[in-house]
N, C-alpha and C positions, 0 to 999 in steps of 0.2 A: 464641146465638140469643136467649136471654132478654134479654141486654144490649141487643141491637138493638131488641127490642120495647119495652123501657123507654125507650130513647133516642127512638124515634119518638113514644111517648106524651108524653114531656116536650116535644118539639117541637110536638106538637098542642096541648098546654096553653098554651104560650107564644104560639103563633100565635092561639089563641082569645082570649087576654087582649088582644092587640093588634088584634083585629078582622079577621084574615085568615081568613075562614070557609072558603074553598076549600082553602087549605093545611092548615088544622086538620083538615078532614074527610079529606083525602087521607092525612095523617100518621096519623090515628087508624085509618083503614082498614088501612094497612100494618102498624101496630102490632098490630091485631087478628089479621091473617093470620099474622104472625110468631109471635104468642103461641100460636095454635092449632097451627101447625107444630111449635113447641117442645114442646107437650104431647103431640102424637102421637109425635114422636121419642123423648121421654122414656119414654112408656109402652112403645114398642117395645123400647127398650134394657133396660127392666126385665124384660120378658117373655123376650126372647131372651138376655139376659145370665144369667138364672137357669137357663135350659135348657141352656146351654153348660157350666155348672159341674156340674150333676147328671148 
C-alpha cells in the first residue's frame, strides 16, 4: 500500500512539472488517501499483532 502511495505521488510530481494540474491534483489526492489508509492499517496491525502474542 505504501508503494502505491509513493507511485501516485511521483505521478503527481511528474504531471505537475509538465503542467497537467488536474491529473497532478487527482494523483496527489489518491496518494494522500492511500498513505492514510496505510497508516491506519499499520497501526491496527501493531495493536492487534501484539495482543495476539500476549
